HTML snippet that shows the backbone in 3Dmol.js (N, CA, C, O; Angstrom):
<script src="https://3Dmol.org/build/3Dmol-min.js"></script>
<div id="view" style="width:600px;height:400px;position:relative"></div>
<script>
const pdb = `
ATOM      1  N   MET A   1      12.720  -1.728  17.047  1.00  0.00           N
ATOM      2  CA  MET A   1      12.210  -1.670  15.696  1.00  0.00           C
ATOM      3  C   MET A   1      11.013  -2.607  15.529  1.00  0.00           C
ATOM      4  O   MET A   1       9.982  -2.215  14.983  1.00  0.00           O
ATOM      5  N   LYS A   2      11.156  -3.838  15.999  1.00  0.00           N
ATOM      6  CA  LYS A   2      10.077  -4.813  15.868  1.00  0.00           C
ATOM      7  C   LYS A   2       8.880  -4.407  16.714  1.00  0.00           C
ATOM      8  O   LYS A   2       7.736  -4.599  16.302  1.00  0.00           O
ATOM      9  N   ASN A   3       9.132  -3.847  17.894  1.00  0.00           N
ATOM     10  CA  ASN A   3       8.068  -3.414  18.780  1.00  0.00           C
ATOM     11  C   ASN A   3       7.266  -2.277  18.147  1.00  0.00           C
ATOM     12  O   ASN A   3       6.053  -2.194  18.343  1.00  0.00           O
ATOM     13  N   ASP A   4       7.926  -1.411  17.398  1.00  0.00           N
ATOM     14  CA  ASP A   4       7.249  -0.297  16.740  1.00  0.00           C
ATOM     15  C   ASP A   4       6.307  -0.794  15.641  1.00  0.00           C
ATOM     16  O   ASP A   4       5.211  -0.258  15.475  1.00  0.00           O
ATOM     17  N   LYS A   5       6.727  -1.811  14.894  1.00  0.00           N
ATOM     18  CA  LYS A   5       5.876  -2.383  13.846  1.00  0.00           C
ATOM     19  C   LYS A   5       4.645  -3.043  14.442  1.00  0.00           C
ATOM     20  O   LYS A   5       3.539  -2.900  13.920  1.00  0.00           O
ATOM     21  N   VAL A   6       4.839  -3.765  15.535  1.00  0.00           N
ATOM     22  CA  VAL A   6       3.711  -4.421  16.196  1.00  0.00           C
ATOM     23  C   VAL A   6       2.729  -3.380  16.728  1.00  0.00           C
ATOM     24  O   VAL A   6       1.516  -3.535  16.593  1.00  0.00           O
ATOM     25  N   ARG A   7       3.255  -2.335  17.325  1.00  0.00           N
ATOM     26  CA  ARG A   7       2.400  -1.267  17.847  1.00  0.00           C
ATOM     27  C   ARG A   7       1.612  -0.600  16.720  1.00  0.00           C
ATOM     28  O   ARG A   7       0.436  -0.280  16.895  1.00  0.00           O
ATOM     29  N   ARG A   8       2.236  -0.391  15.589  1.00  0.00           N
ATOM     30  CA  ARG A   8       1.564   0.235  14.448  1.00  0.00           C
ATOM     31  C   ARG A   8       0.449  -0.668  13.904  1.00  0.00           C
ATOM     32  O   ARG A   8      -0.644  -0.186  13.606  1.00  0.00           O
ATOM     33  N   ILE A   9       0.715  -1.962  13.774  1.00  0.00           N
ATOM     34  CA  ILE A   9      -0.286  -2.903  13.274  1.00  0.00           C
ATOM     35  C   ILE A   9      -1.457  -3.007  14.240  1.00  0.00           C
ATOM     36  O   ILE A   9      -2.613  -3.033  13.818  1.00  0.00           O
ATOM     37  N   VAL A  10      -1.163  -3.066  15.530  1.00  0.00           N
ATOM     38  CA  VAL A  10      -2.222  -3.156  16.535  1.00  0.00           C
ATOM     39  C   VAL A  10      -3.073  -1.887  16.538  1.00  0.00           C
ATOM     40  O   VAL A  10      -4.297  -1.960  16.649  1.00  0.00           O
ATOM     41  N   THR A  11      -2.432  -0.731  16.417  1.00  0.00           N
ATOM     42  CA  THR A  11      -3.179   0.524  16.391  1.00  0.00           C
ATOM     43  C   THR A  11      -4.075   0.599  15.160  1.00  0.00           C
ATOM     44  O   THR A  11      -5.223   1.031  15.259  1.00  0.00           O
ATOM     45  N   LEU A  12      -3.563   0.184  13.999  1.00  0.00           N
ATOM     46  CA  LEU A  12      -4.387   0.182  12.794  1.00  0.00           C
ATOM     47  C   LEU A  12      -5.544  -0.808  12.913  1.00  0.00           C
ATOM     48  O   LEU A  12      -6.648  -0.533  12.443  1.00  0.00           O
ATOM     49  N   GLY A  13      -5.298  -1.948  13.535  1.00  0.00           N
ATOM     50  CA  GLY A  13      -6.375  -2.913  13.756  1.00  0.00           C
ATOM     51  C   GLY A  13      -7.453  -2.372  14.687  1.00  0.00           C
ATOM     52  O   GLY A  13      -8.646  -2.570  14.455  1.00  0.00           O
ATOM     53  N   LEU A  14      -7.025  -1.693  15.734  1.00  0.00           N
ATOM     54  CA  LEU A  14      -7.994  -1.091  16.654  1.00  0.00           C
ATOM     55  C   LEU A  14      -8.785   0.017  15.976  1.00  0.00           C
ATOM     56  O   LEU A  14      -9.985   0.152  16.214  1.00  0.00           O
ATOM     57  N   LEU A  15      -8.135   0.807  15.139  1.00  0.00           N
ATOM     58  CA  LEU A  15      -8.846   1.857  14.411  1.00  0.00           C
ATOM     59  C   LEU A  15      -9.849   1.263  13.421  1.00  0.00           C
ATOM     60  O   LEU A  15     -10.929   1.821  13.230  1.00  0.00           O
ATOM     61  N   ALA A  16      -9.505   0.138  12.791  1.00  0.00           N
ATOM     62  CA  ALA A  16     -10.450  -0.541  11.905  1.00  0.00           C
ATOM     63  C   ALA A  16     -11.653  -1.050  12.696  1.00  0.00           C
ATOM     64  O   ALA A  16     -12.790  -0.947  12.237  1.00  0.00           O
ATOM     65  N   ALA A  17     -11.400  -1.600  13.884  1.00  0.00           N
ATOM     66  CA  ALA A  17     -12.502  -2.068  14.725  1.00  0.00           C
ATOM     67  C   ALA A  17     -13.387  -0.914  15.186  1.00  0.00           C
ATOM     68  O   ALA A  17     -14.612  -1.038  15.202  1.00  0.00           O
ATOM     69  N   VAL A  18     -12.777   0.204  15.558  1.00  0.00           N
ATOM     70  CA  VAL A  18     -13.553   1.380  15.966  1.00  0.00           C
ATOM     71  C   VAL A  18     -14.383   1.896  14.796  1.00  0.00           C
ATOM     72  O   VAL A  18     -15.526   2.313  14.984  1.00  0.00           O
ATOM     73  N   ALA A  19     -13.814   1.870  13.585  1.00  0.00           N
ATOM     74  CA  ALA A  19     -14.553   2.334  12.407  1.00  0.00           C
ATOM     75  C   ALA A  19     -15.783   1.465  12.159  1.00  0.00           C
ATOM     76  O   ALA A  19     -16.855   1.988  11.852  1.00  0.00           O
ATOM     77  N   VAL A  20     -15.643   0.157  12.286  1.00  0.00           N
ATOM     78  CA  VAL A  20     -16.783  -0.740  12.062  1.00  0.00           C
ATOM     79  C   VAL A  20     -17.832  -0.563  13.149  1.00  0.00           C
ATOM     80  O   VAL A  20     -19.029  -0.586  12.860  1.00  0.00           O
ATOM     81  N   VAL A  21     -17.407  -0.387  14.388  1.00  0.00           N
ATOM     82  CA  VAL A  21     -18.370  -0.168  15.484  1.00  0.00           C
ATOM     83  C   VAL A  21     -19.102   1.154  15.284  1.00  0.00           C
ATOM     84  O   VAL A  21     -20.312   1.225  15.501  1.00  0.00           O
ATOM     85  N   LEU A  22     -18.390   2.202  14.875  1.00  0.00           N
ATOM     86  CA  LEU A  22     -19.041   3.483  14.627  1.00  0.00           C
ATOM     87  C   LEU A  22     -20.046   3.389  13.485  1.00  0.00           C
ATOM     88  O   LEU A  22     -21.112   4.001  13.545  1.00  0.00           O
ATOM     89  N   VAL A  23     -19.716   2.631  12.451  1.00  0.00           N
ATOM     90  CA  VAL A  23     -20.656   2.448  11.345  1.00  0.00           C
ATOM     91  C   VAL A  23     -21.892   1.700  11.819  1.00  0.00           C
ATOM     92  O   VAL A  23     -23.010   2.025  11.419  1.00  0.00           O
ATOM     93  N   ALA A  24     -21.694   0.704  12.667  1.00  0.00           N
ATOM     94  CA  ALA A  24     -22.838  -0.071  13.153  1.00  0.00           C
ATOM     95  C   ALA A  24     -23.740   0.754  14.058  1.00  0.00           C
ATOM     96  O   ALA A  24     -24.956   0.566  14.059  1.00  0.00           O
ATOM     97  N   LEU A  25     -23.154   1.666  14.829  1.00  0.00           N
ATOM     98  CA  LEU A  25     -23.941   2.442  15.782  1.00  0.00           C
ATOM     99  C   LEU A  25     -24.477   3.750  15.215  1.00  0.00           C
ATOM    100  O   LEU A  25     -25.604   4.140  15.517  1.00  0.00           O
ATOM    101  N   VAL A  26     -23.674   4.436  14.390  1.00  0.00           N
ATOM    102  CA  VAL A  26     -24.044   5.770  13.922  1.00  0.00           C
ATOM    103  C   VAL A  26     -24.032   5.796  12.398  1.00  0.00           C
ATOM    104  O   VAL A  26     -23.005   6.105  11.792  1.00  0.00           O
ATOM    105  N   HIS A  27     -25.134   5.483  11.789  1.00  0.00           N
ATOM    106  CA  HIS A  27     -25.309   5.726  10.358  1.00  0.00           C
ATOM    107  C   HIS A  27     -26.790   5.954  10.099  1.00  0.00           C
ATOM    108  O   HIS A  27     -27.653   5.195  10.538  1.00  0.00           O
ATOM    109  N   PHE A  28     -27.042   7.013   9.381  1.00  0.00           N
ATOM    110  CA  PHE A  28     -28.417   7.366   9.053  1.00  0.00           C
ATOM    111  C   PHE A  28     -28.431   8.041   7.693  1.00  0.00           C
ATOM    112  O   PHE A  28     -27.437   8.649   7.294  1.00  0.00           O
ATOM    113  N   PRO A  29     -29.544   7.944   6.975  1.00  0.00           N
ATOM    114  CA  PRO A  29     -29.607   8.553   5.651  1.00  0.00           C
ATOM    115  C   PRO A  29     -29.540  10.074   5.721  1.00  0.00           C
ATOM    116  O   PRO A  29     -30.138  10.688   6.604  1.00  0.00           O
ATOM    117  N   ILE A  30     -28.811  10.675   4.790  1.00  0.00           N
ATOM    118  CA  ILE A  30     -28.713  12.128   4.726  1.00  0.00           C
ATOM    119  C   ILE A  30     -30.037  12.708   4.244  1.00  0.00           C
ATOM    120  O   ILE A  30     -30.557  13.664   4.820  1.00  0.00           O
ATOM    121  N   ILE A  31     -30.570  12.123   3.189  1.00  0.00           N
ATOM    122  CA  ILE A  31     -31.885  12.498   2.667  1.00  0.00           C
ATOM    123  C   ILE A  31     -32.816  11.328   2.973  1.00  0.00           C
ATOM    124  O   ILE A  31     -32.531  10.207   2.552  1.00  0.00           O
ATOM    125  N   PRO A  32     -33.914  11.547   3.686  1.00  0.00           N
ATOM    126  CA  PRO A  32     -34.747  10.419   4.123  1.00  0.00           C
ATOM    127  C   PRO A  32     -35.250   9.509   3.003  1.00  0.00           C
ATOM    128  O   PRO A  32     -35.389   8.306   3.221  1.00  0.00           O
ATOM    129  N   GLY A  33     -35.521  10.031   1.843  1.00  0.00           N
ATOM    130  CA  GLY A  33     -36.038   9.194   0.764  1.00  0.00           C
ATOM    131  C   GLY A  33     -34.979   8.392   0.033  1.00  0.00           C
ATOM    132  O   GLY A  33     -35.308   7.440  -0.675  1.00  0.00           O
ATOM    133  N   VAL A  34     -33.732   8.753   0.188  1.00  0.00           N
ATOM    134  CA  VAL A  34     -32.636   8.093  -0.526  1.00  0.00           C
ATOM    135  C   VAL A  34     -31.801   7.339   0.503  1.00  0.00           C
ATOM    136  O   VAL A  34     -30.969   7.934   1.189  1.00  0.00           O
ATOM    137  N   THR A  35     -32.020   6.046   0.609  1.00  0.00           N
ATOM    138  CA  THR A  35     -31.402   5.273   1.691  1.00  0.00           C
ATOM    139  C   THR A  35     -29.933   4.954   1.444  1.00  0.00           C
ATOM    140  O   THR A  35     -29.204   4.673   2.395  1.00  0.00           O
ATOM    141  N   PHE A  36     -29.477   4.990   0.187  1.00  0.00           N
ATOM    142  CA  PHE A  36     -28.079   4.634  -0.070  1.00  0.00           C
ATOM    143  C   PHE A  36     -27.118   5.793   0.181  1.00  0.00           C
ATOM    144  O   PHE A  36     -25.908   5.571   0.228  1.00  0.00           O
ATOM    145  N   LEU A  37     -27.607   7.010   0.344  1.00  0.00           N
ATOM    146  CA  LEU A  37     -26.762   8.137   0.720  1.00  0.00           C
ATOM    147  C   LEU A  37     -26.862   8.320   2.223  1.00  0.00           C
ATOM    148  O   LEU A  37     -27.828   8.900   2.719  1.00  0.00           O
ATOM    149  N   GLU A  38     -25.875   7.830   2.944  1.00  0.00           N
ATOM    150  CA  GLU A  38     -25.955   7.881   4.396  1.00  0.00           C
ATOM    151  C   GLU A  38     -24.666   8.428   4.998  1.00  0.00           C
ATOM    152  O   GLU A  38     -23.585   8.309   4.422  1.00  0.00           O
ATOM    153  N   TYR A  39     -24.815   9.028   6.168  1.00  0.00           N
ATOM    154  CA  TYR A  39     -23.666   9.532   6.924  1.00  0.00           C
ATOM    155  C   TYR A  39     -22.950   8.350   7.548  1.00  0.00           C
ATOM    156  O   TYR A  39     -23.582   7.466   8.127  1.00  0.00           O
ATOM    157  N   ASP A  40     -21.640   8.335   7.430  1.00  0.00           N
ATOM    158  CA  ASP A  40     -20.837   7.222   7.898  1.00  0.00           C
ATOM    159  C   ASP A  40     -19.802   7.746   8.892  1.00  0.00           C
ATOM    160  O   ASP A  40     -18.796   8.328   8.488  1.00  0.00           O
ATOM    161  N   ALA A  41     -20.043   7.544  10.181  1.00  0.00           N
ATOM    162  CA  ALA A  41     -19.130   8.043  11.211  1.00  0.00           C
ATOM    163  C   ALA A  41     -17.845   7.232  11.300  1.00  0.00           C
ATOM    164  O   ALA A  41     -16.896   7.665  11.953  1.00  0.00           O
ATOM    165  N   GLY A  42     -17.791   6.078  10.666  1.00  0.00           N
ATOM    166  CA  GLY A  42     -16.584   5.249  10.705  1.00  0.00           C
ATOM    167  C   GLY A  42     -15.405   5.869   9.992  1.00  0.00           C
ATOM    168  O   GLY A  42     -14.258   5.501  10.247  1.00  0.00           O
ATOM    169  N   ASP A  43     -15.675   6.807   9.097  1.00  0.00           N
ATOM    170  CA  ASP A  43     -14.578   7.450   8.377  1.00  0.00           C
ATOM    171  C   ASP A  43     -13.716   8.316   9.289  1.00  0.00           C
ATOM    172  O   ASP A  43     -12.575   8.618   8.940  1.00  0.00           O
ATOM    173  N   ILE A  44     -14.222   8.713  10.425  1.00  0.00           N
ATOM    174  CA  ILE A  44     -13.436   9.517  11.362  1.00  0.00           C
ATOM    175  C   ILE A  44     -12.221   8.721  11.842  1.00  0.00           C
ATOM    176  O   ILE A  44     -11.111   9.251  11.883  1.00  0.00           O
ATOM    177  N   ALA A  45     -12.422   7.468  12.202  1.00  0.00           N
ATOM    178  CA  ALA A  45     -11.305   6.619  12.646  1.00  0.00           C
ATOM    179  C   ALA A  45     -10.342   6.333  11.501  1.00  0.00           C
ATOM    180  O   ALA A  45      -9.132   6.252  11.713  1.00  0.00           O
ATOM    181  N   ILE A  46     -10.869   6.179  10.291  1.00  0.00           N
ATOM    182  CA  ILE A  46     -10.018   5.934   9.128  1.00  0.00           C
ATOM    183  C   ILE A  46      -9.159   7.158   8.832  1.00  0.00           C
ATOM    184  O   ILE A  46      -7.962   7.026   8.574  1.00  0.00           O
ATOM    185  N   PHE A  47      -9.754   8.342   8.866  1.00  0.00           N
ATOM    186  CA  PHE A  47      -8.989   9.566   8.623  1.00  0.00           C
ATOM    187  C   PHE A  47      -7.937   9.786   9.704  1.00  0.00           C
ATOM    188  O   PHE A  47      -6.833  10.245   9.411  1.00  0.00           O
ATOM    189  N   LEU A  48      -8.267   9.467  10.934  1.00  0.00           N
ATOM    190  CA  LEU A  48      -7.304   9.593  12.017  1.00  0.00           C
ATOM    191  C   LEU A  48      -6.097   8.684  11.775  1.00  0.00           C
ATOM    192  O   LEU A  48      -4.954   9.103  11.959  1.00  0.00           O
ATOM    193  N   GLY A  49      -6.351   7.446  11.365  1.00  0.00           N
ATOM    194  CA  GLY A  49      -5.260   6.525  11.054  1.00  0.00           C
ATOM    195  C   GLY A  49      -4.427   6.980   9.877  1.00  0.00           C
ATOM    196  O   GLY A  49      -3.207   6.814   9.877  1.00  0.00           O
ATOM    197  N   ALA A  50      -5.080   7.562   8.857  1.00  0.00           N
ATOM    198  CA  ALA A  50      -4.341   8.056   7.691  1.00  0.00           C
ATOM    199  C   ALA A  50      -3.473   9.253   8.065  1.00  0.00           C
ATOM    200  O   ALA A  50      -2.348   9.376   7.580  1.00  0.00           O
ATOM    201  N   PHE A  51      -3.977  10.126   8.914  1.00  0.00           N
ATOM    202  CA  PHE A  51      -3.185  11.281   9.333  1.00  0.00           C
ATOM    203  C   PHE A  51      -2.031  10.879  10.248  1.00  0.00           C
ATOM    204  O   PHE A  51      -0.972  11.504  10.214  1.00  0.00           O
ATOM    205  N   LEU A  52      -2.221   9.844  11.064  1.00  0.00           N
ATOM    206  CA  LEU A  52      -1.168   9.402  11.972  1.00  0.00           C
ATOM    207  C   LEU A  52      -0.067   8.613  11.275  1.00  0.00           C
ATOM    208  O   LEU A  52       1.113   8.797  11.573  1.00  0.00           O
ATOM    209  N   PHE A  53      -0.448   7.727  10.340  1.00  0.00           N
ATOM    210  CA  PHE A  53       0.513   6.779   9.786  1.00  0.00           C
ATOM    211  C   PHE A  53       0.845   6.990   8.314  1.00  0.00           C
ATOM    212  O   PHE A  53       1.774   6.361   7.808  1.00  0.00           O
ATOM    213  N   GLY A  54       0.126   7.842   7.620  1.00  0.00           N
ATOM    214  CA  GLY A  54       0.435   8.116   6.219  1.00  0.00           C
ATOM    215  C   GLY A  54      -0.616   7.573   5.268  1.00  0.00           C
ATOM    216  O   GLY A  54      -1.575   6.927   5.688  1.00  0.00           O
ATOM    217  N   PRO A  55      -0.426   7.843   3.974  1.00  0.00           N
ATOM    218  CA  PRO A  55      -1.451   7.486   2.999  1.00  0.00           C
ATOM    219  C   PRO A  55      -1.573   5.984   2.707  1.00  0.00           C
ATOM    220  O   PRO A  55      -2.687   5.491   2.532  1.00  0.00           O
ATOM    221  N   VAL A  56      -0.480   5.262   2.652  1.00  0.00           N
ATOM    222  CA  VAL A  56      -0.569   3.835   2.328  1.00  0.00           C
ATOM    223  C   VAL A  56      -1.233   3.050   3.458  1.00  0.00           C
ATOM    224  O   VAL A  56      -2.142   2.269   3.176  1.00  0.00           O
ATOM    225  N   PRO A  57      -0.830   3.212   4.722  1.00  0.00           N
ATOM    226  CA  PRO A  57      -1.587   2.547   5.794  1.00  0.00           C
ATOM    227  C   PRO A  57      -3.036   3.045   5.879  1.00  0.00           C
ATOM    228  O   PRO A  57      -3.929   2.289   6.263  1.00  0.00           O
ATOM    229  N   GLY A  58      -3.270   4.307   5.525  1.00  0.00           N
ATOM    230  CA  GLY A  58      -4.638   4.824   5.507  1.00  0.00           C
ATOM    231  C   GLY A  58      -5.489   4.123   4.469  1.00  0.00           C
ATOM    232  O   GLY A  58      -6.654   3.819   4.727  1.00  0.00           O
ATOM    233  N   LEU A  59      -4.921   3.860   3.285  1.00  0.00           N
ATOM    234  CA  LEU A  59      -5.662   3.127   2.254  1.00  0.00           C
ATOM    235  C   LEU A  59      -5.882   1.668   2.647  1.00  0.00           C
ATOM    236  O   LEU A  59      -6.927   1.091   2.350  1.00  0.00           O
ATOM    237  N   MET A  60      -4.895   1.077   3.315  1.00  0.00           N
ATOM    238  CA  MET A  60      -5.086  -0.296   3.790  1.00  0.00           C
ATOM    239  C   MET A  60      -6.165  -0.339   4.866  1.00  0.00           C
ATOM    240  O   MET A  60      -6.979  -1.263   4.894  1.00  0.00           O
ATOM    241  N   LEU A  61      -6.175   0.645   5.741  1.00  0.00           N
ATOM    242  CA  LEU A  61      -7.205   0.738   6.780  1.00  0.00           C
ATOM    243  C   LEU A  61      -8.575   0.942   6.150  1.00  0.00           C
ATOM    244  O   LEU A  61      -9.559   0.354   6.601  1.00  0.00           O
ATOM    245  N   THR A  62      -8.648   1.764   5.119  1.00  0.00           N
ATOM    246  CA  THR A  62      -9.899   1.975   4.395  1.00  0.00           C
ATOM    247  C   THR A  62     -10.392   0.681   3.772  1.00  0.00           C
ATOM    248  O   THR A  62     -11.580   0.368   3.846  1.00  0.00           O
ATOM    249  N   THR A  63      -9.492  -0.068   3.163  1.00  0.00           N
ATOM    250  CA  THR A  63      -9.873  -1.321   2.510  1.00  0.00           C
ATOM    251  C   THR A  63     -10.376  -2.347   3.525  1.00  0.00           C
ATOM    252  O   THR A  63     -11.399  -2.994   3.304  1.00  0.00           O
ATOM    253  N   VAL A  64      -9.664  -2.492   4.622  1.00  0.00           N
ATOM    254  CA  VAL A  64     -10.070  -3.468   5.640  1.00  0.00           C
ATOM    255  C   VAL A  64     -11.411  -3.080   6.265  1.00  0.00           C
ATOM    256  O   VAL A  64     -12.300  -3.920   6.401  1.00  0.00           O
ATOM    257  N   ALA A  65     -11.555  -1.826   6.638  1.00  0.00           N
ATOM    258  CA  ALA A  65     -12.807  -1.380   7.258  1.00  0.00           C
ATOM    259  C   ALA A  65     -13.970  -1.473   6.276  1.00  0.00           C
ATOM    260  O   ALA A  65     -15.085  -1.811   6.675  1.00  0.00           O
ATOM    261  N   SER A  66     -13.729  -1.177   5.000  1.00  0.00           N
ATOM    262  CA  SER A  66     -14.794  -1.256   3.996  1.00  0.00           C
ATOM    263  C   SER A  66     -15.222  -2.695   3.750  1.00  0.00           C
ATOM    264  O   SER A  66     -16.411  -2.974   3.593  1.00  0.00           O
ATOM    265  N   LEU A  67     -14.260  -3.606   3.716  1.00  0.00           N
ATOM    266  CA  LEU A  67     -14.605  -5.019   3.535  1.00  0.00           C
ATOM    267  C   LEU A  67     -15.427  -5.545   4.706  1.00  0.00           C
ATOM    268  O   LEU A  67     -16.442  -6.213   4.507  1.00  0.00           O
ATOM    269  N   ILE A  68     -14.992  -5.247   5.918  1.00  0.00           N
ATOM    270  CA  ILE A  68     -15.733  -5.721   7.094  1.00  0.00           C
ATOM    271  C   ILE A  68     -17.119  -5.084   7.141  1.00  0.00           C
ATOM    272  O   ILE A  68     -18.112  -5.761   7.410  1.00  0.00           O
ATOM    273  N   GLN A  69     -17.181  -3.782   6.880  1.00  0.00           N
ATOM    274  CA  GLN A  69     -18.469  -3.091   6.883  1.00  0.00           C
ATOM    275  C   GLN A  69     -19.379  -3.637   5.788  1.00  0.00           C
ATOM    276  O   GLN A  69     -20.568  -3.855   6.023  1.00  0.00           O
ATOM    277  N   GLY A  70     -18.836  -3.859   4.600  1.00  0.00           N
ATOM    278  CA  GLY A  70     -19.643  -4.343   3.483  1.00  0.00           C
ATOM    279  C   GLY A  70     -20.153  -5.754   3.672  1.00  0.00           C
ATOM    280  O   GLY A  70     -21.205  -6.108   3.140  1.00  0.00           O
ATOM    281  N   LEU A  71     -19.424  -6.566   4.422  1.00  0.00           N
ATOM    282  CA  LEU A  71     -19.861  -7.941   4.649  1.00  0.00           C
ATOM    283  C   LEU A  71     -20.758  -8.092   5.867  1.00  0.00           C
ATOM    284  O   LEU A  71     -21.447  -9.104   5.997  1.00  0.00           O
ATOM    285  N   THR A  72     -20.766  -7.117   6.759  1.00  0.00           N
ATOM    286  CA  THR A  72     -21.573  -7.248   7.976  1.00  0.00           C
ATOM    287  C   THR A  72     -22.664  -6.193   8.071  1.00  0.00           C
ATOM    288  O   THR A  72     -23.847  -6.527   7.995  1.00  0.00           O
ATOM    289  N   VAL A  73     -22.302  -4.953   8.232  1.00  0.00           N
ATOM    290  CA  VAL A  73     -23.266  -3.887   8.527  1.00  0.00           C
ATOM    291  C   VAL A  73     -24.054  -3.483   7.297  1.00  0.00           C
ATOM    292  O   VAL A  73     -25.279  -3.377   7.356  1.00  0.00           O
ATOM    293  N   SER A  74     -23.378  -3.257   6.188  1.00  0.00           N
ATOM    294  CA  SER A  74     -24.027  -2.783   4.966  1.00  0.00           C
ATOM    295  C   SER A  74     -24.049  -3.873   3.905  1.00  0.00           C
ATOM    296  O   SER A  74     -23.653  -3.637   2.763  1.00  0.00           O
ATOM    297  N   ALA A  75     -24.501  -5.042   4.266  1.00  0.00           N
ATOM    298  CA  ALA A  75     -24.466  -6.182   3.349  1.00  0.00           C
ATOM    299  C   ALA A  75     -25.425  -6.004   2.171  1.00  0.00           C
ATOM    300  O   ALA A  75     -25.235  -6.639   1.134  1.00  0.00           O
ATOM    301  N   GLN A  76     -26.436  -5.167   2.303  1.00  0.00           N
ATOM    302  CA  GLN A  76     -27.397  -4.998   1.215  1.00  0.00           C
ATOM    303  C   GLN A  76     -26.800  -4.265   0.020  1.00  0.00           C
ATOM    304  O   GLN A  76     -27.340  -4.360  -1.082  1.00  0.00           O
ATOM    305  N   SER A  77     -25.707  -3.539   0.204  1.00  0.00           N
ATOM    306  CA  SER A  77     -25.101  -2.803  -0.910  1.00  0.00           C
ATOM    307  C   SER A  77     -24.220  -3.691  -1.781  1.00  0.00           C
ATOM    308  O   SER A  77     -23.945  -3.343  -2.929  1.00  0.00           O
ATOM    309  N   GLY A  78     -23.778  -4.818  -1.261  1.00  0.00           N
ATOM    310  CA  GLY A  78     -22.998  -5.771  -2.045  1.00  0.00           C
ATOM    311  C   GLY A  78     -21.592  -5.286  -2.338  1.00  0.00           C
ATOM    312  O   GLY A  78     -21.064  -4.403  -1.662  1.00  0.00           O
ATOM    313  N   TRP A  79     -20.998  -5.881  -3.356  1.00  0.00           N
ATOM    314  CA  TRP A  79     -19.612  -5.566  -3.688  1.00  0.00           C
ATOM    315  C   TRP A  79     -19.475  -4.160  -4.264  1.00  0.00           C
ATOM    316  O   TRP A  79     -18.413  -3.548  -4.155  1.00  0.00           O
ATOM    317  N   ILE A  80     -20.525  -3.651  -4.867  1.00  0.00           N
ATOM    318  CA  ILE A  80     -20.467  -2.294  -5.410  1.00  0.00           C
ATOM    319  C   ILE A  80     -20.334  -1.282  -4.271  1.00  0.00           C
ATOM    320  O   ILE A  80     -19.598  -0.302  -4.395  1.00  0.00           O
ATOM    321  N   GLY A  81     -21.030  -1.510  -3.177  1.00  0.00           N
ATOM    322  CA  GLY A  81     -20.912  -0.628  -2.020  1.00  0.00           C
ATOM    323  C   GLY A  81     -19.524  -0.643  -1.415  1.00  0.00           C
ATOM    324  O   GLY A  81     -19.021   0.389  -0.971  1.00  0.00           O
ATOM    325  N   ILE A  82     -18.899  -1.826  -1.398  1.00  0.00           N
ATOM    326  CA  ILE A  82     -17.538  -1.934  -0.867  1.00  0.00           C
ATOM    327  C   ILE A  82     -16.565  -1.146  -1.737  1.00  0.00           C
ATOM    328  O   ILE A  82     -15.744  -0.383  -1.228  1.00  0.00           O
ATOM    329  N   VAL A  83     -16.662  -1.334  -3.042  1.00  0.00           N
ATOM    330  CA  VAL A  83     -15.763  -0.627  -3.962  1.00  0.00           C
ATOM    331  C   VAL A  83     -15.991   0.883  -3.889  1.00  0.00           C
ATOM    332  O   VAL A  83     -15.030   1.652  -3.880  1.00  0.00           O
ATOM    333  N   MET A  84     -17.241   1.309  -3.838  1.00  0.00           N
ATOM    334  CA  MET A  84     -17.540   2.740  -3.793  1.00  0.00           C
ATOM    335  C   MET A  84     -17.064   3.356  -2.484  1.00  0.00           C
ATOM    336  O   MET A  84     -16.604   4.498  -2.473  1.00  0.00           O
ATOM    337  N   HIS A  85     -17.166   2.619  -1.384  1.00  0.00           N
ATOM    338  CA  HIS A  85     -16.686   3.143  -0.096  1.00  0.00           C
ATOM    339  C   HIS A  85     -15.167   3.271  -0.105  1.00  0.00           C
ATOM    340  O   HIS A  85     -14.627   4.241   0.427  1.00  0.00           O
ATOM    341  N   ILE A  86     -14.475   2.311  -0.700  1.00  0.00           N
ATOM    342  CA  ILE A  86     -13.014   2.388  -0.799  1.00  0.00           C
ATOM    343  C   ILE A  86     -12.615   3.588  -1.656  1.00  0.00           C
ATOM    344  O   ILE A  86     -11.707   4.337  -1.297  1.00  0.00           O
ATOM    345  N   LEU A  87     -13.291   3.769  -2.780  1.00  0.00           N
ATOM    346  CA  LEU A  87     -12.958   4.896  -3.666  1.00  0.00           C
ATOM    347  C   LEU A  87     -13.288   6.247  -3.026  1.00  0.00           C
ATOM    348  O   LEU A  87     -12.500   7.189  -3.115  1.00  0.00           O
ATOM    349  N   ALA A  88     -14.444   6.337  -2.386  1.00  0.00           N
ATOM    350  CA  ALA A  88     -14.851   7.621  -1.800  1.00  0.00           C
ATOM    351  C   ALA A  88     -13.983   7.994  -0.617  1.00  0.00           C
ATOM    352  O   ALA A  88     -13.545   9.139  -0.513  1.00  0.00           O
ATOM    353  N   THR A  89     -13.727   7.062   0.266  1.00  0.00           N
ATOM    354  CA  THR A  89     -12.915   7.360   1.441  1.00  0.00           C
ATOM    355  C   THR A  89     -11.437   7.461   1.081  1.00  0.00           C
ATOM    356  O   THR A  89     -10.722   8.301   1.627  1.00  0.00           O
ATOM    357  N   GLY A  90     -10.983   6.625   0.179  1.00  0.00           N
ATOM    358  CA  GLY A  90      -9.579   6.634  -0.209  1.00  0.00           C
ATOM    359  C   GLY A  90      -9.164   7.871  -0.992  1.00  0.00           C
ATOM    360  O   GLY A  90      -8.001   8.276  -0.959  1.00  0.00           O
ATOM    361  N   SER A  91     -10.094   8.453  -1.679  1.00  0.00           N
ATOM    362  CA  SER A  91      -9.728   9.646  -2.457  1.00  0.00           C
ATOM    363  C   SER A  91      -9.653  10.853  -1.556  1.00  0.00           C
ATOM    364  O   SER A  91      -9.359  11.954  -2.022  1.00  0.00           O
TER     365      SER A  91
END
`;
const viewer = $3Dmol.createViewer("view");
viewer.addModel(pdb, "pdb");
viewer.setStyle({}, {cartoon: {color: "spectrum"}});
viewer.zoomTo();
viewer.render();
</script>
C-alpha cells in the first residue's frame, strides 16, 4: 500500500517535470502577432497524468506545473498567466 502511494507521487512528479521541460522546449505563438496565445506542449503530460490517476491528481498536477512554468518559463505573464493556465487546463 505504501509503495503504491510513493510510486504514484513519483510518477506525478516526473510528469510535472516533463510538462515543464516540454513548455520550455516547445512553445510558439499560434498567431504571430499575438504573443500571449501560444501552443503549450506541456499539457500533454498533464492530460496523461489526469487520465491515469483521475481528476483530483490531474488538477494538482496542473497546479504544480502551472506554478513552476509561471515562475520560470513564462514569467512575463505573472500571476494572471498562472491562474489562467490552471483554469484553462483544469477545465
